[in-house]
N, CA, C and O atoms as CSV, one atom per row, in Angstrom:
chain,resi,resn,atom,element,x,y,z
A,1,MET,N,N,-15.124,45.535,88.355
A,1,MET,CA,C,-15.170,44.137,88.013
A,1,MET,C,C,-15.006,43.311,89.275
A,1,MET,O,O,-14.132,43.563,90.104
A,2,GLY,N,N,-15.849,42.344,89.390
A,2,GLY,CA,C,-15.716,41.474,90.537
A,2,GLY,C,C,-15.944,40.045,90.120
A,2,GLY,O,O,-16.791,39.756,89.274
A,3,CYS,N,N,-15.200,39.171,90.708
A,3,CYS,CA,C,-15.352,37.761,90.377
A,3,CYS,C,C,-16.120,37.085,91.497
A,3,CYS,O,O,-15.760,37.196,92.669
A,4,THR,N,N,-17.156,36.399,91.134
A,4,THR,CA,C,-17.999,35.722,92.097
A,4,THR,C,C,-17.856,34.229,91.892
A,4,THR,O,O,-17.899,33.734,90.766
A,5,ASN,N,N,-17.688,33.525,92.983
A,5,ASN,CA,C,-17.642,32.074,92.883
A,5,ASN,C,C,-19.068,31.601,92.702
A,5,ASN,O,O,-19.894,31.750,93.601
A,6,GLY,N,N,-19.358,31.039,91.557
A,6,GLY,CA,C,-20.719,30.616,91.233
A,6,GLY,C,C,-21.034,29.242,91.781
A,6,GLY,O,O,-20.366,28.747,92.689
A,7,SER,N,N,-22.037,28.649,91.230
A,7,SER,CA,C,-22.486,27.347,91.712
A,7,SER,C,C,-21.540,26.248,91.246
A,7,SER,O,O,-20.790,26.411,90.284
A,8,THR,N,N,-21.596,25.147,91.942
A,8,THR,CA,C,-20.782,23.995,91.588
A,8,THR,C,C,-21.701,22.848,91.220
A,8,THR,O,O,-22.623,22.527,91.970
A,9,ARG,N,N,-21.466,22.232,90.086
A,9,ARG,CA,C,-22.240,21.082,89.623
A,9,ARG,C,C,-21.289,20.080,89.005
A,9,ARG,O,O,-20.415,20.442,88.217
A,10,LYS,N,N,-21.463,18.803,89.369
A,10,LYS,CA,C,-20.681,17.726,88.755
A,10,LYS,C,C,-19.184,18.029,88.780
A,10,LYS,O,O,-18.520,17.875,87.755
A,11,THR,N,N,-18.647,18.444,89.887
A,11,THR,CA,C,-17.237,18.797,90.082
A,11,THR,C,C,-16.806,20.016,89.268
A,11,THR,O,O,-15.609,20.281,89.148
A,12,LEU,N,N,-17.741,20.748,88.718
A,12,LEU,CA,C,-17.405,21.970,87.994
A,12,LEU,C,C,-17.713,23.170,88.867
A,12,LEU,O,O,-18.603,23.126,89.716
A,13,THR,N,N,-16.969,24.239,88.650
A,13,THR,CA,C,-17.258,25.493,89.317
A,13,THR,C,C,-17.409,26.551,88.249
A,13,THR,O,O,-16.598,26.633,87.326
A,14,PHE,N,N,-18.443,27.361,88.371
A,14,PHE,CA,C,-18.670,28.466,87.455
A,14,PHE,C,C,-18.237,29.751,88.162
A,14,PHE,O,O,-18.720,30.059,89.251
A,15,TYR,N,N,-17.337,30.486,87.546
A,15,TYR,CA,C,-16.888,31.759,88.084
A,15,TYR,C,C,-17.471,32.870,87.218
A,15,TYR,O,O,-17.354,32.849,85.992
A,16,ILE,N,N,-18.091,33.825,87.869
A,16,ILE,CA,C,-18.813,34.873,87.151
A,16,ILE,C,C,-18.123,36.211,87.368
A,16,ILE,O,O,-17.797,36.574,88.498
A,17,ASP,N,N,-17.908,36.932,86.297
A,17,ASP,CA,C,-17.329,38.265,86.344
A,17,ASP,C,C,-18.281,39.202,85.616
A,17,ASP,O,O,-18.468,39.081,84.406
A,18,ILE,N,N,-18.884,40.134,86.348
A,18,ILE,CA,C,-19.817,41.089,85.748
A,18,ILE,C,C,-19.127,42.442,85.701
A,18,ILE,O,O,-18.796,43.017,86.737
A,19,ASN,N,N,-18.914,42.948,84.491
A,19,ASN,CA,C,-18.281,44.244,84.306
A,19,ASN,C,C,-19.375,45.299,84.232
A,19,ASN,O,O,-20.031,45.456,83.202
A,20,ARG,N,N,-19.564,46.014,85.323
A,20,ARG,CA,C,-20.596,47.047,85.375
A,20,ARG,C,C,-20.018,48.445,85.149
A,20,ARG,O,O,-20.718,49.441,85.332
A,21,GLY,N,N,-18.756,48.524,84.755
A,21,GLY,CA,C,-18.120,49.812,84.546
A,21,GLY,C,C,-18.576,50.522,83.280
A,21,GLY,O,O,-18.306,51.710,83.102
A,22,LYS,N,N,-19.255,49.812,82.411
A,22,LYS,CA,C,-19.732,50.391,81.162
A,22,LYS,C,C,-21.210,50.727,81.303
A,22,LYS,O,O,-21.826,50.428,82.325
A,23,ASP,N,N,-21.781,51.355,80.266
A,23,ASP,CA,C,-23.214,51.663,80.282
A,23,ASP,C,C,-24.044,50.393,80.434
A,23,ASP,O,O,-25.009,50.362,81.199
A,24,LEU,N,N,-23.666,49.349,79.706
A,24,LEU,CA,C,-24.367,48.070,79.775
A,24,LEU,C,C,-23.371,47.005,80.231
A,24,LEU,O,O,-22.277,46.907,79.675
A,25,PRO,N,N,-23.738,46.208,81.236
A,25,PRO,CA,C,-22.791,45.224,81.758
A,25,PRO,C,C,-22.509,44.088,80.780
A,25,PRO,O,O,-23.370,43.688,79.996
A,26,THR,N,N,-21.289,43.585,80.848
A,26,THR,CA,C,-20.880,42.395,80.122
A,26,THR,C,C,-20.622,41.312,81.163
A,26,THR,O,O,-20.018,41.577,82.202
A,27,ILE,N,N,-21.077,40.101,80.889
A,27,ILE,CA,C,-20.865,39.000,81.817
A,27,ILE,C,C,-19.912,38.000,81.176
A,27,ILE,O,O,-20.105,37.590,80.032
A,28,VAL,N,N,-18.891,37.616,81.916
A,28,VAL,CA,C,-17.960,36.579,81.495
A,28,VAL,C,C,-18.049,35.478,82.540
A,28,VAL,O,O,-17.918,35.730,83.738
A,29,MET,N,N,-18.270,34.272,82.079
A,29,MET,CA,C,-18.439,33.148,82.982
A,29,MET,C,C,-17.450,32.052,82.601
A,29,MET,O,O,-17.467,31.558,81.473
A,30,ASP,N,N,-16.593,31.676,83.540
A,30,ASP,CA,C,-15.639,30.594,83.316
A,30,ASP,C,C,-16.205,29.290,83.861
A,30,ASP,O,O,-16.830,29.270,84.921
A,31,MET,N,N,-15.985,28.213,83.138
A,31,MET,CA,C,-16.288,26.881,83.640
A,31,MET,C,C,-14.931,26.251,83.964
A,31,MET,O,O,-14.071,26.109,83.094
A,32,ARG,N,N,-14.761,25.881,85.226
A,32,ARG,CA,C,-13.482,25.332,85.657
A,32,ARG,C,C,-13.661,23.950,86.260
A,32,ARG,O,O,-14.673,23.636,86.886
A,33,LYS,N,N,-12.651,23.153,86.046
A,33,LYS,CA,C,-12.577,21.842,86.686
A,33,LYS,C,C,-11.176,21.735,87.253
A,33,LYS,O,O,-10.190,21.857,86.527
A,34,ASP,N,N,-11.094,21.507,88.548
A,34,ASP,CA,C,-9.796,21.447,89.227
A,34,ASP,C,C,-8.960,22.685,88.913
A,34,ASP,O,O,-7.770,22.588,88.614
A,35,GLU,N,N,-9.599,23.844,88.985
A,35,GLU,CA,C,-8.964,25.160,88.761
A,35,GLU,C,C,-8.482,25.402,87.336
A,35,GLU,O,O,-7.864,26.432,87.065
A,36,LEU,N,N,-8.749,24.485,86.430
A,36,LEU,CA,C,-8.383,24.655,85.028
A,36,LEU,C,C,-9.600,25.186,84.278
A,36,LEU,O,O,-10.675,24.590,84.349
A,37,VAL,N,N,-9.446,26.303,83.559
A,37,VAL,CA,C,-10.551,26.844,82.763
A,37,VAL,C,C,-10.744,25.922,81.568
A,37,VAL,O,O,-9.837,25.742,80.755
A,38,ILE,N,N,-11.936,25.341,81.470
A,38,ILE,CA,C,-12.207,24.410,80.376
A,38,ILE,C,C,-13.227,24.970,79.383
A,38,ILE,O,O,-13.519,24.335,78.370
A,39,GLY,N,N,-13.759,26.139,79.666
A,39,GLY,CA,C,-14.698,26.781,78.753
A,39,GLY,C,C,-15.070,28.155,79.276
A,39,GLY,O,O,-14.855,28.464,80.448
A,40,GLN,N,N,-15.626,28.971,78.407
A,40,GLN,CA,C,-15.997,30.326,78.795
A,40,GLN,C,C,-17.201,30.780,77.987
A,40,GLN,O,O,-17.315,30.489,76.796
A,41,ILE,N,N,-18.095,31.497,78.651
A,41,ILE,CA,C,-19.257,32.086,77.977
A,41,ILE,C,C,-19.237,33.584,78.229
A,41,ILE,O,O,-19.012,34.042,79.350
A,42,TRP,N,N,-19.476,34.328,77.172
A,42,TRP,CA,C,-19.587,35.785,77.246
A,42,TRP,C,C,-21.021,36.172,76.911
A,42,TRP,O,O,-21.604,35.642,75.965
A,43,LEU,N,N,-21.587,37.084,77.676
A,43,LEU,CA,C,-22.849,37.737,77.327
A,43,LEU,C,C,-22.502,39.187,77.038
A,43,LEU,O,O,-22.121,39.936,77.937
A,44,ILE,N,N,-22.637,39.577,75.773
A,44,ILE,CA,C,-22.184,40.879,75.292
A,44,ILE,C,C,-23.395,41.689,74.858
A,44,ILE,O,O,-24.216,41.199,74.084
A,45,PRO,N,N,-23.521,42.934,75.347
A,45,PRO,CA,C,-24.709,43.724,75.003
A,45,PRO,C,C,-24.776,44.110,73.531
A,45,PRO,O,O,-23.787,44.532,72.932
A,46,ILE,N,N,-25.968,43.954,72.966
A,46,ILE,CA,C,-26.297,44.498,71.647
A,46,ILE,C,C,-27.100,45.774,71.880
A,46,ILE,O,O,-26.882,46.793,71.225
A,47,SER,N,N,-28.031,45.693,72.826
A,47,SER,CA,C,-28.823,46.832,73.277
A,47,SER,C,C,-29.165,46.559,74.734
A,47,SER,O,O,-28.713,45.571,75.311
A,48,GLU,N,N,-29.964,47.436,75.322
A,48,GLU,CA,C,-30.334,47.279,76.722
A,48,GLU,C,C,-31.113,45.986,76.981
A,48,GLU,O,O,-30.972,45.375,78.040
A,49,GLN,N,N,-31.929,45.577,76.018
A,49,GLN,CA,C,-32.790,44.409,76.191
A,49,GLN,C,C,-32.249,43.148,75.532
A,49,GLN,O,O,-32.731,42.052,75.819
A,50,CYS,N,N,-31.252,43.281,74.650
A,50,CYS,CA,C,-30.760,42.133,73.874
A,50,CYS,C,C,-29.254,41.974,74.018
A,50,CYS,O,O,-28.501,42.947,73.966
A,51,TYR,N,N,-28.836,40.736,74.198
A,51,TYR,CA,C,-27.420,40.407,74.322
A,51,TYR,C,C,-27.065,39.312,73.336
A,51,TYR,O,O,-27.925,38.552,72.890
A,52,GLN,N,N,-25.788,39.243,73.003
A,52,GLN,CA,C,-25.271,38.153,72.183
A,52,GLN,C,C,-24.509,37.223,73.109
A,52,GLN,O,O,-23.761,37.674,73.977
A,53,ILE,N,N,-24.700,35.924,72.925
A,53,ILE,CA,C,-23.969,34.947,73.724
A,53,ILE,C,C,-22.859,34.364,72.874
A,53,ILE,O,O,-23.055,34.058,71.698
A,54,HIS,N,N,-21.691,34.213,73.478
A,54,HIS,CA,C,-20.550,33.627,72.772
A,54,HIS,C,C,-19.962,32.549,73.670
A,54,HIS,O,O,-19.578,32.822,74.807
A,55,LEU,N,N,-19.893,31.345,73.168
A,55,LEU,CA,C,-19.353,30.199,73.893
A,55,LEU,C,C,-18.011,29.823,73.280
A,55,LEU,O,O,-17.938,29.482,72.099
A,56,THR,N,N,-16.948,29.883,74.082
A,56,THR,CA,C,-15.656,29.463,73.562
A,56,THR,C,C,-15.632,27.940,73.483
A,56,THR,O,O,-16.452,27.268,74.108
A,57,GLU,N,N,-14.717,27.413,72.735
A,57,GLU,CA,C,-14.636,25.955,72.593
A,57,GLU,C,C,-14.286,25.335,73.938
A,57,GLU,O,O,-13.333,25.739,74.605
A,58,VAL,N,N,-15.073,24.357,74.310
A,58,VAL,CA,C,-14.847,23.643,75.561
A,58,VAL,C,C,-13.895,22.486,75.270
A,58,VAL,O,O,-13.996,21.827,74.235
A,59,ILE,N,N,-12.974,22.250,76.197
A,59,ILE,CA,C,-12.039,21.145,76.030
A,59,ILE,C,C,-12.822,19.864,75.730
A,59,ILE,O,O,-13.768,19.535,76.447
A,60,LYS,N,N,-12.444,19.157,74.701
A,60,LYS,CA,C,-13.225,18.020,74.183
A,60,LYS,C,C,-13.623,17.006,75.248
A,60,LYS,O,O,-14.770,16.561,75.264
A,61,LYS,N,N,-12.715,16.631,76.132
A,61,LYS,CA,C,-13.048,15.598,77.113
A,61,LYS,C,C,-14.041,16.089,78.161
A,61,LYS,O,O,-14.546,15.291,78.950
A,62,GLU,N,N,-14.326,17.386,78.181
A,62,GLU,CA,C,-15.250,17.963,79.161
A,62,GLU,C,C,-16.571,18.400,78.523
A,62,GLU,O,O,-17.369,19.070,79.180
A,63,ARG,N,N,-16.819,18.043,77.284
A,63,ARG,CA,C,-18.004,18.530,76.577
A,63,ARG,C,C,-19.323,18.118,77.223
A,63,ARG,O,O,-20.340,18.770,76.988
A,64,GLY,N,N,-19.338,17.067,78.021
A,64,GLY,CA,C,-20.571,16.624,78.654
A,64,GLY,C,C,-21.175,17.636,79.609
A,64,GLY,O,O,-22.343,17.526,79.982
A,65,TYR,N,N,-20.387,18.616,80.001
A,65,TYR,CA,C,-20.856,19.630,80.941
A,65,TYR,C,C,-21.378,20.892,80.262
A,65,TYR,O,O,-21.929,21.766,80.930
A,66,THR,N,N,-21.216,20.997,78.975
A,66,THR,CA,C,-21.490,22.252,78.276
A,66,THR,C,C,-22.953,22.682,78.356
A,66,THR,O,O,-23.224,23.876,78.477
A,67,LEU,N,N,-23.892,21.762,78.292
A,67,LEU,CA,C,-25.309,22.107,78.375
A,67,LEU,C,C,-25.634,22.724,79.730
A,67,LEU,O,O,-26.337,23.732,79.795
A,68,ASP,N,N,-25.134,22.133,80.814
A,68,ASP,CA,C,-25.332,22.721,82.154
A,68,ASP,C,C,-24.716,24.104,82.228
A,68,ASP,O,O,-25.289,25.024,82.811
A,69,PHE,N,N,-23.551,24.238,81.634
A,69,PHE,CA,C,-22.841,25.519,81.630
A,69,PHE,C,C,-23.656,26.596,80.915
A,69,PHE,O,O,-23.789,27.711,81.419
A,70,LEU,N,N,-24.193,26.270,79.756
A,70,LEU,CA,C,-25.004,27.220,78.991
A,70,LEU,C,C,-26.271,27.595,79.750
A,70,LEU,O,O,-26.639,28.769,79.802
A,71,ARG,N,N,-26.935,26.618,80.333
A,71,ARG,CA,C,-28.145,26.906,81.116
A,71,ARG,C,C,-27.841,27.802,82.304
A,71,ARG,O,O,-28.608,28.716,82.609
A,72,GLU,N,N,-26.735,27.547,82.971
A,72,GLU,CA,C,-26.333,28.368,84.117
A,72,GLU,C,C,-26.052,29.807,83.675
A,72,GLU,O,O,-26.440,30.756,84.356
A,73,ALA,N,N,-25.380,29.963,82.542
A,73,ALA,CA,C,-25.070,31.302,82.029
A,73,ALA,C,C,-26.341,32.080,81.714
A,73,ALA,O,O,-26.414,33.277,81.989
A,74,LEU,N,N,-27.343,31.417,81.139
A,74,LEU,CA,C,-28.616,32.093,80.849
A,74,LEU,C,C,-29.309,32.519,82.139
A,74,LEU,O,O,-29.840,33.627,82.217
A,75,LYS,N,N,-29.309,31.654,83.151
A,75,LYS,CA,C,-29.914,32.015,84.442
A,75,LYS,C,C,-29.216,33.220,85.054
A,75,LYS,O,O,-29.862,34.148,85.540
A,76,VAL,N,N,-27.895,33.193,85.024
A,76,VAL,CA,C,-27.117,34.302,85.585
A,76,VAL,C,C,-27.399,35.586,84.810
A,76,VAL,O,O,-27.610,36.640,85.409
A,77,GLY,N,N,-27.402,35.500,83.499
A,77,GLY,CA,C,-27.647,36.684,82.681
A,77,GLY,C,C,-29.001,37.309,82.954
A,77,GLY,O,O,-29.097,38.513,83.189
A,78,PHE,N,N,-30.043,36.497,82.924
A,78,PHE,CA,C,-31.391,37.037,83.112
A,78,PHE,C,C,-31.628,37.512,84.537
A,78,PHE,O,O,-32.424,38.426,84.752
A,79,SER,N,N,-30.959,36.917,85.510
A,79,SER,CA,C,-31.153,37.365,86.897
A,79,SER,C,C,-30.278,38.573,87.240
A,79,SER,O,O,-30.599,39.320,88.164
A,80,SER,N,N,-29.178,38.775,86.509
A,80,SER,CA,C,-28.246,39.857,86.818
A,80,SER,C,C,-28.492,41.141,86.032
A,80,SER,O,O,-28.113,42.223,86.479
A,81,ILE,N,N,-29.119,41.030,84.868
A,81,ILE,CA,C,-29.328,42.202,84.015
A,81,ILE,C,C,-30.830,42.465,83.959
A,81,ILE,O,O,-31.575,41.740,83.299
A,82,ASP,N,N,-31.258,43.500,84.651
A,82,ASP,CA,C,-32.687,43.776,84.844
A,82,ASP,C,C,-33.502,43.828,83.565
A,82,ASP,O,O,-34.567,43.215,83.490
A,83,LYS,N,N,-33.026,44.543,82.561
A,83,LYS,CA,C,-33.829,44.772,81.363
A,83,LYS,C,C,-33.625,43.731,80.265
A,83,LYS,O,O,-34.215,43.837,79.190
A,84,LEU,N,N,-32.795,42.730,80.533
A,84,LEU,CA,C,-32.512,41.721,79.514
A,84,LEU,C,C,-33.763,40.915,79.189
A,84,LEU,O,O,-34.390,40.348,80.084
A,85,GLU,N,N,-34.125,40.863,77.913
A,85,GLU,CA,C,-35.303,40.133,77.444
A,85,GLU,C,C,-34.950,38.982,76.511
A,85,GLU,O,O,-35.660,37.978,76.463
A,86,LYS,N,N,-33.837,39.127,75.756
A,86,LYS,CA,C,-33.529,38.131,74.731
A,86,LYS,C,C,-32.018,38.006,74.543
A,86,LYS,O,O,-31.283,38.993,74.580
A,87,VAL,N,N,-31.578,36.761,74.341
A,87,VAL,CA,C,-30.170,36.472,74.070
A,87,VAL,C,C,-30.085,35.828,72.688
A,87,VAL,O,O,-30.827,34.895,72.382
A,88,PHE,N,N,-29.176,36.333,71.862
A,88,PHE,CA,C,-28.980,35.819,70.509
A,88,PHE,C,C,-27.686,35.026,70.413
A,88,PHE,O,O,-26.700,35.335,71.082
A,89,ALA,N,N,-27.705,34.001,69.572
A,89,ALA,CA,C,-26.506,33.227,69.252
A,89,ALA,C,C,-26.347,33.238,67.734
A,89,ALA,O,O,-27.263,32.857,67.005
A,90,PHE,N,N,-25.191,33.673,67.265
A,90,PHE,CA,C,-24.859,33.666,65.843
A,90,PHE,C,C,-23.884,32.507,65.633
A,90,PHE,O,O,-22.744,32.568,66.095
A,91,ILE,N,N,-24.318,31.461,64.945
A,91,ILE,CA,C,-23.544,30.227,64.870
A,91,ILE,C,C,-23.224,29.902,63.408
A,91,ILE,O,O,-24.134,29.827,62.582
A,92,PRO,N,N,-21.941,29.708,63.082
A,92,PRO,CA,C,-21.600,29.286,61.721
A,92,PRO,C,C,-22.304,27.967,61.383
A,92,PRO,O,O,-22.382,27.070,62.222
A,93,VAL,N,N,-22.809,27.856,60.166
A,93,VAL,CA,C,-23.597,26.678,59.778
A,93,VAL,C,C,-22.819,25.369,59.876
A,93,VAL,O,O,-23.424,24.302,59.988
A,94,ASN,N,N,-21.499,25.430,59.836
A,94,ASN,CA,C,-20.700,24.211,59.909
A,94,ASN,C,C,-20.437,23.772,61.359
A,94,ASN,O,O,-19.802,22.741,61.579
A,95,ASN,N,N,-20.915,24.538,62.347
A,95,ASN,CA,C,-20.693,24.197,63.747
A,95,ASN,C,C,-21.911,23.437,64.288
A,95,ASN,O,O,-22.689,23.964,65.083
A,96,ARG,N,N,-22.052,22.216,63.847
A,96,ARG,CA,C,-23.232,21.401,64.178
A,96,ARG,C,C,-23.362,21.106,65.675
A,96,ARG,O,O,-24.476,20.996,66.187
A,97,LEU,N,N,-22.235,20.977,66.378
A,97,LEU,CA,C,-22.302,20.712,67.815
A,97,LEU,C,C,-22.964,21.855,68.580
A,97,LEU,O,O,-23.794,21.624,69.460
A,98,VAL,N,N,-22.592,23.089,68.239
A,98,VAL,CA,C,-23.169,24.240,68.937
A,98,VAL,C,C,-24.630,24.439,68.523
A,98,VAL,O,O,-25.453,24.829,69.351
A,99,ILE,N,N,-24.958,24.181,67.275
A,99,ILE,CA,C,-26.353,24.276,66.840
A,99,ILE,C,C,-27.194,23.276,67.632
A,99,ILE,O,O,-28.271,23.620,68.119
A,100,LYS,N,N,-26.713,22.053,67.761
A,100,LYS,CA,C,-27.433,21.030,68.524
A,100,LYS,C,C,-27.553,21.433,70.001
A,100,LYS,O,O,-28.596,21.227,70.622
A,101,LEU,N,N,-26.496,21.999,70.547
A,101,LEU,CA,C,-26.485,22.447,71.942
A,101,LEU,C,C,-27.533,23.535,72.184
A,101,LEU,O,O,-28.279,23.469,73.160
A,102,THR,N,N,-27.591,24.526,71.309
A,102,THR,CA,C,-28.566,25.605,71.494
A,102,THR,C,C,-29.992,25.077,71.348
A,102,THR,O,O,-30.894,25.535,72.050
A,103,GLN,N,N,-30.202,24.137,70.461
A,103,GLN,CA,C,-31.535,23.540,70.312
A,103,GLN,C,C,-31.928,22.773,71.575
A,103,GLN,O,O,-33.079,22.850,72.005
A,104,LYS,N,N,-30.998,22.039,72.172
A,104,LYS,CA,C,-31.269,21.323,73.421
A,104,LYS,C,C,-31.598,22.284,74.558
A,104,LYS,O,O,-32.337,21.942,75.481
A,105,CYS,N,N,-31.045,23.476,74.478
A,105,CYS,CA,C,-31.260,24.485,75.519
A,105,CYS,C,C,-32.504,25.334,75.236
A,105,CYS,O,O,-32.743,26.333,75.913
A,106,ARG,N,N,-33.290,24.935,74.239
A,106,ARG,CA,C,-34.551,25.567,73.857
A,106,ARG,C,C,-34.390,26.955,73.226
A,106,ARG,O,O,-35.272,27.804,73.350
A,107,PHE,N,N,-33.266,27.175,72.553
A,107,PHE,CA,C,-33.142,28.363,71.716
A,107,PHE,C,C,-34.034,28.144,70.494
A,107,PHE,O,O,-34.211,27.011,70.048
A,108,LYS,N,N,-34.588,29.214,69.960
A,108,LYS,CA,C,-35.434,29.146,68.764
A,108,LYS,C,C,-34.694,29.728,67.573
A,108,LYS,O,O,-34.015,30.748,67.694
A,109,LYS,N,N,-34.825,29.079,66.423
A,109,LYS,CA,C,-34.181,29.576,65.208
A,109,LYS,C,C,-34.895,30.829,64.726
A,109,LYS,O,O,-36.119,30.852,64.590
A,110,GLU,N,N,-34.104,31.880,64.469
A,110,GLU,CA,C,-34.637,33.156,63.999
A,110,GLU,C,C,-34.436,33.336,62.501
A,110,GLU,O,O,-35.276,33.936,61.830
A,111,GLY,N,N,-33.321,32.817,61.967
A,111,GLY,CA,C,-33.052,33.002,60.545
A,111,GLY,C,C,-31.598,32.730,60.207
A,111,GLY,O,O,-30.867,32.117,60.985
A,112,ASN,N,N,-31.191,33.197,59.032
A,112,ASN,CA,C,-29.835,32.988,58.521
A,112,ASN,C,C,-29.203,34.310,58.135
A,112,ASN,O,O,-29.889,35.251,57.734
A,113,LEU,N,N,-27.908,34.368,58.257
A,113,LEU,CA,C,-27.109,35.465,57.711
A,113,LEU,C,C,-26.206,34.846,56.648
A,113,LEU,O,O,-25.373,33.994,56.957
A,114,THR,N,N,-26.368,35.271,55.409
A,114,THR,CA,C,-25.584,34.662,54.333
A,114,THR,C,C,-24.187,35.270,54.263
A,114,THR,O,O,-24.001,36.479,54.403
A,115,LYS,N,N,-23.219,34.395,54.042
A,115,LYS,CA,C,-21.813,34.780,53.884
A,115,LYS,C,C,-21.398,35.864,54.884
A,115,LYS,O,O,-20.941,36.941,54.503
A,116,SER,N,N,-21.568,35.552,56.162
A,116,SER,CA,C,-21.320,36.544,57.206
A,116,SER,C,C,-20.229,36.146,58.189
A,116,SER,O,O,-19.976,36.867,59.154
A,117,HIS,N,N,-19.578,35.005,57.959
A,117,HIS,CA,C,-18.549,34.528,58.886
A,117,HIS,C,C,-17.359,33.997,58.089
A,117,HIS,O,O,-17.513,33.171,57.189
A,118,LEU,N,N,-16.170,34.486,58.438
A,118,LEU,CA,C,-14.954,34.048,57.755
A,118,LEU,C,C,-14.469,32.746,58.380
A,118,LEU,O,O,-14.189,32.689,59.578
A,119,TYR,N,N,-14.373,31.699,57.560
A,119,TYR,CA,C,-13.918,30.397,58.029
A,119,TYR,C,C,-12.945,29.824,57.016
A,119,TYR,O,O,-13.303,29.566,55.867
A,120,GLU,N,N,-11.709,29.630,57.456
A,120,GLU,CA,C,-10.653,29.085,56.597
A,120,GLU,C,C,-10.570,29.795,55.250
A,120,GLU,O,O,-10.454,29.159,54.203
A,121,GLY,N,N,-10.630,31.116,55.296
A,121,GLY,CA,C,-10.474,31.921,54.090
A,121,GLY,C,C,-11.719,32.085,53.242
A,121,GLY,O,O,-11.677,32.754,52.210
A,122,ASN,N,N,-12.836,31.483,53.660
A,122,ASN,CA,C,-14.086,31.585,52.901
A,122,ASN,C,C,-15.179,32.182,53.770
A,122,ASN,O,O,-15.212,31.982,54.984
A,123,MET,N,N,-16.062,32.909,53.132
A,123,MET,CA,C,-17.215,33.452,53.846
A,123,MET,C,C,-18.326,32.399,53.835
A,123,MET,O,O,-18.719,31.908,52.777
A,124,ILE,N,N,-18.825,32.060,55.032
A,124,ILE,CA,C,-19.890,31.064,55.149
A,124,ILE,C,C,-21.095,31.680,55.867
A,124,ILE,O,O,-21.000,32.755,56.459
A,125,ASP,N,N,-22.215,30.983,55.802
A,125,ASP,CA,C,-23.447,31.457,56.433
A,125,ASP,C,C,-23.419,31.212,57.940
A,125,ASP,O,O,-22.680,30.368,58.446
A,126,GLN,N,N,-24.253,31.982,58.632
A,126,GLN,CA,C,-24.488,31.775,60.052
A,126,GLN,C,C,-25.988,31.583,60.280
A,126,GLN,O,O,-26.818,32.103,59.535
A,127,VAL,N,N,-26.311,30.833,61.316
A,127,VAL,CA,C,-27.692,30.653,61.734
A,127,VAL,C,C,-27.872,31.490,62.997
A,127,VAL,O,O,-27.001,31.516,63.866
A,128,ILE,N,N,-29.016,32.175,63.086
A,128,ILE,CA,C,-29.302,32.984,64.271
A,128,ILE,C,C,-30.333,32.251,65.122
A,128,ILE,O,O,-31.406,31.881,64.646
A,129,TYR,N,N,-29.986,32.051,66.383
A,129,TYR,CA,C,-30.898,31.473,67.361
A,129,TYR,C,C,-31.116,32.487,68.467
A,129,TYR,O,O,-30.263,33.342,68.707
A,130,SER,N,N,-32.265,32.397,69.148
A,130,SER,CA,C,-32.518,33.300,70.263
A,130,SER,C,C,-33.156,32.555,71.427
A,130,SER,O,O,-33.798,31.518,71.256
A,131,PHE,N,N,-32.960,33.111,72.603
A,131,PHE,CA,C,-33.558,32.577,73.831
A,131,PHE,C,C,-34.204,33.751,74.546
A,131,PHE,O,O,-33.539,34.740,74.856
A,132,SER,N,N,-35.505,33.643,74.808
A,132,SER,CA,C,-36.244,34.714,75.467
A,132,SER,C,C,-36.370,34.459,76.962
A,132,SER,O,O,-36.359,33.315,77.417
A,133,LYS,N,N,-36.487,35.524,77.701
A,133,LYS,CA,C,-36.597,35.460,79.151
A,133,LYS,C,C,-37.723,34.545,79.614
A,133,LYS,O,O,-37.558,33.807,80.586
A,134,GLU,N,N,-38.862,34.582,78.935
A,134,GLU,CA,C,-40.008,33.776,79.352
A,134,GLU,C,C,-39.763,32.271,79.183
A,134,GLU,O,O,-40.532,31.470,79.714
A,135,ASN,N,N,-38.713,31.869,78.457
A,135,ASN,CA,C,-38.402,30.448,78.271
A,135,ASN,C,C,-37.568,29.851,79.403
A,135,ASN,O,O,-37.305,28.649,79.427
A,136,LEU,N,N,-37.156,30.707,80.340
A,136,LEU,CA,C,-36.324,30.214,81.451
A,136,LEU,C,C,-37.071,29.208,82.301
A,136,LEU,O,O,-36.522,28.694,83.275
C-alpha cells in the first residue's frame, strides 16, 4: 500500500492509496481540505474489468467539490487499472443528491434492484448507474 499525493484543485488535495497486495487492486481516494478528510471514494473490484464505486458522505459545507472529486477518481481508476472497462454505482433511490451527481458525471442508468438496500429498518430499491472507459 502506498499513499500518493494526488492533484490539487480549488484548495483541495486528493490522496490516493492503491492496494495492489490482492489479486485485483482496490483504490481509496481521500478528498482533503486543510488536512481534514472531507470525503472518500472507494473503487472496489467486482471482476477484472468491472469495479463498484462507493462515495462516502462529503461534509455538507464542502459539497461543491464533490463533482470534481468523482471525476478525478474515475480518471485515476481508469489510468491505474489496466483492464478496467466499467465502473458501477449502486445508489439507494432516496439518495437524490448522489443520483444527480452521477448523472452530471455522465454515468448511464442501467436499471433497478428492488428491495436491495436496508434503510432505517426497511428494504428499499437501488438504482444502478455505470460509467464506461470510453466516456472519459
